LUMMARLO-993466 format. One line per 4 residues: number of its first residue (from 1); their letters; for each residue x, y, z of C-alpha. Coordinates in pm, 1 decimal, m for minus. Layout:
NUM	A	X,Y,Z; ...
***
This chain:
1	XXXX	548.6,m3788.9,m2247.5; 670.8,m3600.6,m1938.9; 441.3,m3382.9,m1732.3; 534.3,m3086.3,m1517.7
5	XXXX	484.5,m3145.3,m1148.9; 305.8,m2891.3,m937.9; 423.5,m2777.0,m597.6; 272.5,m2937.8,m293.5
9	XXXX	49.8,m2711.0,m79.0; 318.3,m2711.7,191.7; 585.4,m2598.9,m56.3; 356.5,m2323.0,m186.9
13	XXXX	295.9,m2200.2,168.6; 670.6,m2198.3,236.6; 727.2,m1978.7,m69.3; 453.8,m1738.3,40.9
17	XXXX	599.7,m1717.0,391.8; 956.3,m1667.1,263.4; 838.7,m1365.2,65.3; 593.4,m1231.4,322.5
21	XXXX	795.0,m1211.5,643.8; 1043.1,m943.2,527.1; 749.9,m731.0,404.5; 569.5,m767.7,737.0
25	XXXX	882.9,m664.1,927.5; 942.5,m368.0,696.4; 581.8,m255.1,747.3; 638.7,m251.5,1122.2
29	XXXX	922.1,2.8,1080.3; 681.3,262.0,936.8; 485.9,343.9,1257.3; 813.5,339.1,1450.3
33	XXXX	935.7,633.8,1243.8; 608.1,817.5,1304.1; 642.0,765.2,1677.5; 996.4,907.0,1677.6
37	XXXX	893.4,1209.2,1467.6; 607.3,1276.3,1709.3; 825.4,1229.1,2016.4; 1102.8,1457.5,1887.0
41	XXXX	873.5,1741.2,1774.6; 635.9,1684.9,2066.9; 912.6,1777.9,2311.5; 970.0,2118.8,2153.4
45	XXXX	854.5,2406.3,2376.1; 568.6,2509.4,2144.6; 292.0,2268.5,2042.1; 241.2,2446.3,1708.7
49	XXXX	541.4,2259.7,1565.1; 380.0,1923.4,1637.7; 54.8,2040.5,1478.1; 240.1,2169.6,1171.7
53	XXXX	448.9,1854.2,1121.0; 141.7,1634.2,1170.2; m48.5,1835.8,909.5; 242.4,1828.3,663.9
57	XXXX	308.2,1456.2,713.2; m61.0,1382.7,652.3; m44.5,1577.1,326.4; 249.3,1369.3,202.8
61	XXXX	91.7,1042.6,316.1; m204.1,1110.9,87.4; 12.3,1252.5,m193.0; 256.9,962.8,m209.5
65	XXXX	m13.5,701.2,m150.9; m173.5,828.8,m470.1; 141.9,733.5,m663.0; 166.2,387.3,m509.1
69	XXXX	86.4,249.6,m855.5; 456.4,290.5,m934.8; 525.7,6.8,m692.1; 221.4,m208.3,m767.3
73	XXXX	227.0,m180.0,m1145.3; 599.8,m249.7,m1159.3; 557.9,m559.8,m943.5; 283.0,m711.2,m1156.8
77	XXXX	448.9,m654.2,m1493.9; 796.5,m753.4,m1371.8; 674.0,m1077.2,m1214.7; 509.2,m1174.7,m1543.6
81	XXXX	828.3,m1093.0,m1736.3; 1019.7,m1313.6,m1490.4; 771.2,m1592.9,m1558.9; 833.3,m1554.4,m1932.4
85	XXXX	1209.9,m1566.8,m1858.9; 1254.7,m1238.8,m2045.9; 1553.2,m1071.7,m1879.3; 1547.9,m791.9,m2136.0
89	XXXX	1186.4,m713.0,m2047.2; 1272.2,m714.9,m1675.9; 1550.5,m462.8,m1744.0; 1339.7,m232.9,m1957.5
93	XXXX	1045.6,m235.0,m1716.9; 1283.4,m105.4,m1451.2; 1407.5,167.4,m1685.3; 1053.7,271.1,m1780.7
97	XXXX	933.1,276.6,m1420.2; 1232.5,480.8,m1302.1; 1197.5,735.4,m1583.5; 826.4,766.8,m1508.6
101	XXXX	894.5,804.2,m1133.7; 1162.2,1071.2,m1179.9; 944.4,1255.6,m1431.4; 643.4,1265.3,m1196.9
105	XXXX	864.2,1356.4,m900.6; 1017.3,1647.5,m1093.5; 671.4,1774.4,m1191.5; 564.5,1760.9,m826.1
109	XXXX	858.6,1986.7,m738.0; 787.3,2227.2,m1024.2; 420.7,2258.9,m925.4; 481.1,2233.4,m551.1
113	XXXX	343.7,2578.0,m460.7; m14.0,2525.9,m588.5; m18.0,2158.3,m488.2; 87.2,2228.9,m129.6
117	XXXX	m147.7,2525.4,m105.7; m443.5,2319.4,m227.4; m358.8,2021.2,m6.1; m325.2,2227.8,310.6
121	XXXX	m645.4,2415.8,227.5; m831.2,2084.7,202.3; m684.4,1964.9,533.9; m815.3,2287.5,691.6
125	XXXX	m573.1,2325.8,982.5; m528.6,2633.5,1198.6; m351.0,2936.1,1050.3; m36.0,2885.9,1259.4
129	XXXX	m16.5,2510.0,1198.5; m77.1,2558.9,824.6; 209.9,2808.5,800.3; 452.0,2565.5,968.1
133	XXXX	317.4,2277.8,755.6; 379.1,2483.3,439.3; 743.1,2540.9,535.2; 780.7,2170.9,618.5
137	XXXX	615.9,2067.6,291.0; 834.7,2291.1,74.3; 1135.7,2099.4,206.9; 976.8,1752.7,197.5
141	XXXX	867.3,1790.0,m166.7; 1234.7,1799.0,m270.9; 1252.7,1423.4,m208.8; 961.4,1341.9,m444.7
145	XXXX	1182.0,1195.7,m724.1; 1366.4,979.0,m470.4; 1047.8,855.1,m301.6; 881.1,760.3,m630.4
149	XXXX	1198.6,603.2,m770.4; 1223.0,395.7,m452.5; 865.5,276.5,m515.5; 971.8,155.0,m860.5
153	XXXX	1284.0,m17.2,m724.4; 1089.4,m193.1,m447.7; 825.6,m308.9,m696.4; 1093.2,m433.6,m937.5
157	XXXX	1267.1,m643.7,m673.5; 939.7,m777.5,m536.8; 841.7,m879.5,m890.3; 1156.7,m1093.6,m889.3
161	XXXX	1047.8,m1250.2,m557.3; 1317.0,m1066.7,m362.4; 1131.8,m913.2,m67.6; 1438.8,m887.5,155.9
165	XXXX	1544.6,m581.7,m42.4; 1222.9,m414.5,77.4; 1321.4,m483.0,436.5; 1680.9,m363.6,386.3
169	XXXX	1582.4,m37.5,213.8; 1307.2,54.2,460.0; 1518.5,m28.7,765.1; 1799.2,189.7,626.5
173	XXXX	1559.0,473.9,540.2; 1395.3,479.5,881.0; 1723.8,436.2,1070.5; 1883.1,732.9,890.0
177	XXXX	1565.8,936.9,937.4; 1548.7,868.9,1310.2; 1920.4,942.2,1362.4; 1896.1,1272.1,1170.3
181	XXXX	1576.1,1367.9,1356.7; 1767.1,1344.5,1681.3; 2075.9,1520.4,1541.1; 1893.1,1812.2,1378.8
185	XXXX	1620.8,1874.9,1638.4; 1775.1,1765.3,1967.4; 2141.4,1825.3,1879.9; 2130.7,2133.2,1655.6
189	XXXX	1814.0,2296.7,1789.6; 1620.7,2292.0,1462.1; 1240.1,2258.5,1463.9; 999.9,2129.3,1197.8
193	XXXX	1252.2,2213.2,924.8; 1496.3,1967.5,1086.2; 1238.7,1686.7,1068.6; 1174.3,1766.7,702.6
197	XXXX	1543.7,1772.5,605.9; 1598.3,1444.8,794.1; 1332.4,1280.6,578.2; 1469.8,1424.5,252.6
201	XXXX	1823.7,1305.6,326.3; 1696.0,962.6,431.7; 1496.1,925.3,108.7; 1798.1,1004.2,m110.9
205	XXXX	2016.6,775.0,101.9; 1766.4,496.2,36.5; 1773.9,575.5,m335.5; 2155.5,552.9,m341.8
209	XXXX	2143.0,217.5,m161.5; 1864.5,93.9,m387.1; 2058.5,198.7,m697.2; 2359.3,0.2,m576.9
213	XXXX	2138.1,m306.0,m526.2; 1986.7,m256.4,m872.4; 2328.3,m236.2,m1040.9; 2431.1,m554.6,m864.8
217	XXXX	2113.1,m731.9,m975.9; 2148.1,m613.8,m1336.8; 2479.5,m797.8,m1363.1; 2284.1,m1121.9,m1316.1
221	XXXX	2039.7,m1045.5,m1596.7; 2095.7,m1098.0,m1965.2; 1975.6,m859.8,m2235.3; 2020.9,m483.3,m2244.0
225	XXXX	1829.8,m158.6,m2216.8; 1663.2,m67.2,m2546.6; 1626.5,294.2,m2658.7; 1299.3,217.4,m2834.7
229	XXXX	1155.9,81.4,m2505.3; 1277.2,370.0,m2290.4; 1237.7,677.3,m2510.3; 937.9,601.9,m2733.8
233	XXXX	605.0,693.5,m2575.7; 420.2,408.3,m2751.1; 638.1,156.2,m2563.4; 481.0,274.4,m2236.2
237	XXXX	125.1,179.9,m2339.0; 93.7,m125.7,m2112.6; 263.1,47.0,m1818.1; 40.9,354.1,m1859.4
241	XXXX	m273.2,142.7,m1882.8; m192.9,m56.1,m1569.4; m80.9,248.6,m1372.8; m374.9,464.8,m1480.3
245	XXXX	m624.5,207.9,m1354.2; m427.7,167.4,m1030.7; m423.2,545.7,m984.3; m801.1,572.8,m1030.9
249	XXXX	m852.6,280.5,m792.5; m633.2,452.5,m531.8; m829.0,776.0,m567.8; m1144.0,578.7,m490.8
253	XXXX	m984.5,436.1,m175.5; m865.4,782.4,m70.5; m1217.1,916.1,m114.4; m1361.5,637.3,100.6
257	XXXX	m1111.6,709.1,380.3; m1154.2,1087.8,353.7; m1533.4,1056.9,362.5; m1514.6,836.2,672.6
261	XXXX	m1283.5,1083.3,847.4; m1487.9,1388.9,754.7; m1820.6,1236.4,866.9; m1660.8,1139.1,1197.6
265	XXXX	m1523.3,1491.2,1241.6; m1872.7,1638.4,1198.6; m1980.1,1442.4,1507.8; m1722.3,1611.3,1729.8
269	XXXX	m1364.2,1576.3,1848.5; m1433.9,1275.5,2073.1; m1586.2,1068.6,1792.9; m1311.2,1179.5,1554.0
273	XXXX	m1043.2,1073.5,1803.8; m1216.6,742.5,1879.6; m1239.4,658.9,1509.1; m872.8,749.0,1463.7
277	XXXX	m779.1,509.1,1745.2; m983.8,226.6,1593.2; m838.4,288.4,1247.4; m504.0,196.0,1403.1
281	XXXX	m651.2,m153.6,1457.8; m706.4,m174.3,1082.6; m351.6,m54.4,1020.7; m210.9,m318.6,1256.5
285	XXXX	m397.4,m591.9,1069.2; m288.6,m453.1,732.8; 81.5,m487.7,820.7; 49.9,m866.4,812.3
289	XXXX	m218.5,m899.8,543.0; m21.0,m674.5,306.1; 278.7,m904.2,345.6; 84.9,m1204.6,218.8
293	XXXX	m86.0,m997.8,m52.7; 251.0,m872.8,m182.3; 386.5,m1227.6,m181.2; 82.4,m1337.5,m382.0
297	XXXX	153.2,m1056.1,m632.2; 501.3,m1184.3,m708.1; 424.0,m1556.8,m719.0; 91.9,m1525.7,m902.7
301	XXXX	246.8,m1284.3,m1154.5; 530.9,m1524.1,m1228.2; 278.4,m1805.5,m1278.3; 81.2,m1586.3,m1520.7
305	XXXX	398.9,m1513.4,m1716.3; 473.3,m1887.0,m1736.2; 106.9,m1963.2,m1814.5; 114.9,m2211.9,m1529.9
309	XXXX	m235.1,m2178.3,m1391.8; m184.9,m2468.7,m1153.7; 91.3,m2265.8,m981.7; m133.3,m1960.7,m990.9
313	XXXX	m409.3,m2145.3,m805.9; m162.0,m2283.3,m552.1; m26.9,m1933.9,m483.1; m378.5,m1801.7,m422.5
317	XXXX	m467.8,m2090.3,m189.5; m141.1,m2060.0,5.0; m180.3,m1683.8,48.8; m545.4,m1732.1,147.7
321	XXXX	m441.1,m1988.1,413.2; m205.3,m1739.1,581.5; m443.4,m1445.8,534.7; m738.3,m1622.3,696.4
325	XXXX	m528.1,m1732.9,993.4; m406.2,m1374.4,1035.3; m755.6,m1226.2,1007.1; m898.4,m1478.8,1252.9
329	XXXX	m617.6,m1412.9,1500.0; m672.3,m1037.1,1472.4; m1047.7,m1073.9,1531.4; m989.1,m1284.4,1844.4
333	XXXX	m719.8,m1045.5,1969.7; m946.6,m742.7,1925.5; m1235.8,m921.8,2097.0; m1029.3,m1026.2,2398.3
337	XXXX	m776.4,m743.8,2423.8; m930.5,m453.1,2234.1; m997.9,m245.0,2545.1; m635.5,m286.0,2657.7
341	XXXX	m511.7,m179.5,2315.0; m737.9,126.9,2322.4; m595.0,216.5,2663.9; m242.9,193.2,2519.5
345	XXXX	m331.9,430.2,2236.2; m509.4,699.7,2438.6; m528.8,811.6,2801.6; m839.9,1029.5,2752.6
349	XXXX	m1136.0,868.4,2937.4; m1403.2,998.2,2698.7; m1211.1,875.2,2392.7; m1152.2,535.5,2555.6
353	XXXX	m1522.2,502.1,2630.8; m1628.5,603.0,2280.3; m1376.2,371.1,2113.6; m1498.0,86.6,2334.6
357	XXXX	m1854.2,143.6,2213.4; m1745.4,94.7,1851.0; m1498.7,m187.8,1921.9; m1732.3,m468.2,1796.6
361	XXXX	m1694.6,m332.6,1443.9; m1320.9,m400.6,1470.1; m1382.6,m763.7,1564.0; m1578.4,m820.0,1242.2
365	XXXX	m1369.7,m603.6,1008.7; m1064.5,m832.8,957.5; m1286.6,m1129.1,863.8; m1460.4,m918.8,597.3
369	XXXX	m1168.7,m712.9,463.4; m922.2,m1003.1,437.2; m1048.0,m1095.5,91.3; m993.7,m746.5,m47.9
373	XXXX	m629.7,m747.6,69.5; m568.3,m1094.4,m73.6; m728.3,m1042.0,m413.2; m577.2,m697.9,m457.6
377	XXXX	m241.8,m878.6,m451.7; m360.1,m1156.5,m682.3; m508.9,m915.4,m935.8; m198.0,m694.0,m935.3
381	XXXX	14.4,m1000.7,m1010.4; m222.0,m1100.3,m1290.8; m247.7,m732.9,m1402.3; m628.0,m762.6,m1389.0
385	XXXX	m634.0,m397.7,m1284.2; m963.0,m294.1,m1442.1; m1140.7,m544.6,m1219.6; m965.6,m397.7,m914.1
389	XXXX	m1069.2,m48.8,m1022.2; m1429.5,m156.5,m1078.5; m1450.2,m321.0,m736.1; m1373.6,10.4,m564.2
393	XXXX	m1644.7,202.7,m744.9; m1904.4,m71.8,m703.9; m1822.8,m68.7,m331.6; m1851.2,311.9,m320.1
397	XXXX	m2191.6,283.5,m486.0; m2302.5,77.1,m182.3; m2104.3,273.1,79.1; m2265.9,615.3,38.5
401	XXXX	m2633.8,508.0,15.1; m2597.8,267.8,310.4; m2446.8,547.4,521.2; m2721.7,788.3,419.1
405	XXXX	m3006.6,542.0,486.9; m2862.4,413.0,816.2; m2800.5,770.1,936.4; m3167.1,853.4,879.9
409	XXXX	m3295.7,538.7,1051.2; m3090.1,551.8,1372.1; m3109.4,805.0,1658.4; m2843.0,1081.6,1650.8
413	XXXX	m2638.4,917.7,1925.7; m2594.2,609.4,1701.3; m2482.0,806.3,1395.1; m2122.6,683.8,1421.8
417	XXXX	m2246.5,324.7,1429.9; m2417.1,402.1,1097.5; m2085.1,529.4,965.6; m1902.7,213.8,1074.7
421	XXXX	m2181.0,m0.7,923.8; m2134.2,177.7,590.7; m1756.3,138.5,607.5; m1794.3,m233.1,683.2
425	XXXX	m2037.7,m263.6,391.7; m1782.1,m92.4,167.6; m1522.8,m357.1,262.5; m1775.9,m639.5,228.1
429	XXXX	m1893.4,m536.1,m118.9; m1537.8,m478.6,m236.1; m1434.2,m824.2,m112.9; m1740.1,m990.4,m266.8
433	XXXX	m1684.7,m823.1,m604.7; m1317.8,m925.4,m613.1; m1404.2,m1285.8,m521.6; m1671.6,m1286.5,m793.9
437	XXXX	m1428.6,m1148.4,m1052.0; m1170.5,m1408.7,m949.9; m1403.2,m1702.8,m1010.6; m1534.0,m1550.7,m1331.9
441	XXXX	m1180.6,m1505.0,m1468.0; m1081.4,m1856.6,m1361.1; m1377.9,m2000.8,m1553.0; m1337.3,m1785.8,m1864.7
445	XXXX	m1015.6,m1604.6,m1952.0; m771.4,m1797.3,m1734.6; m939.0,m2134.4,m1798.5; m900.7,m2103.2,m2176.8
449	XXXX	m545.8,m1970.5,m2146.4; m464.7,m2266.0,m1921.7; m592.0,m2510.3,m2185.0; m403.1,m2333.3,m2465.4
453	XXXX	m86.7,m2295.7,m2259.7; m80.9,m2656.0,m2140.0; m144.7,m2789.4,m2491.5; 137.1,m2580.8,m2634.4
457	XXXX	367.6,m2683.0,m2350.1; 298.1,m3055.3,m2403.7; 348.7,m3017.7,m2779.9; 683.9,m2846.6,m2724.4
461	XXX	799.1,m3117.5,m2487.7; 691.1,m3397.4,m2727.2; 867.4,m3225.8,m3015.7
***
């Protein structure tokens, strides 16, 4: 009787790294684009254009982040279909995700006027900045179908353990965007409308490139697109269920971030600016941790599809190994060089001083939050999305009371420390709940499936 050999830990770590490094590099291109947008608009003769573009870009960051489930849900389901060696399922998941993305994107365009009005009202910018942001947003919204379709394409390729496509598409998108920024604003004398059109054209360029890559990949897959899978609503049940839970989970995260920002803003511009600077530390850490989490999504999902729970465990351990090293490195870097990084991000003395006061929270944060990044990826791959959703709301249930109690107990000058304590508690509870769910599922659902799957596999091989 032959037995299937498991990967060695070193081989599992190599697979994680092979998938993660293109994602990490592609993440780094995102702030580069933001810097160029800011630099181009910031050199216009009137500062209102910078304020308007910043307001409009913030609106779309929140809007598109809310539809990130199109990437995550597609990755998890596709990776499991790959594990089951179902090429037809891989094809039809792509078709379903693209139709869903284009449908949502078209609705966003049709309802753009009330959506943009509501979003800008909530952001509460000045009258002049809001007017410019509205003009910018009316142009940017035209790329909604392309942006959401690109999410689906990226998720589909990542589910097939092809993360280099992510790097290629994002590098192309940002390169075209930067070049058109310079052409439209510097060369042709356009203002915020030039920045918006540059982004729209770049998004559709990325979609054209992604479509070409998809067509090339489809030639390697067997099976065919099925009308009953693409045009019957009942066939979307699993995709809707996964995506709905991911959407609700994302709304919870957005609320946590919005609450943190709003409570900092109440304390004044200096505290708001200091918190914004320190949030960049979290973003820097997330660029690397997201890479390993996305790699875990693809590999863990494939193992779930194959019902190979030994591979699943190896993928989790390998991703955890890289994630912990990254989190530890970030904590040490912030402890030793945090003040230098703050000085790079702002030249305002009062903001530097305030950010330095709250810097210790940044030293602790990566060591606490690392588990939430890691297990988000694992649970997406395993499509254990309800557990992910629950972890957010359990964490919110701790976040708000801890902030309220700490705010009462500390003097007014320490109120922002209370806010950071609550935000750290939110990350800690979320991490703890995800770890608890992971061990519970390993002992119950996944343990029994492992026994059943291994028995069936041995029987097949003996037969």
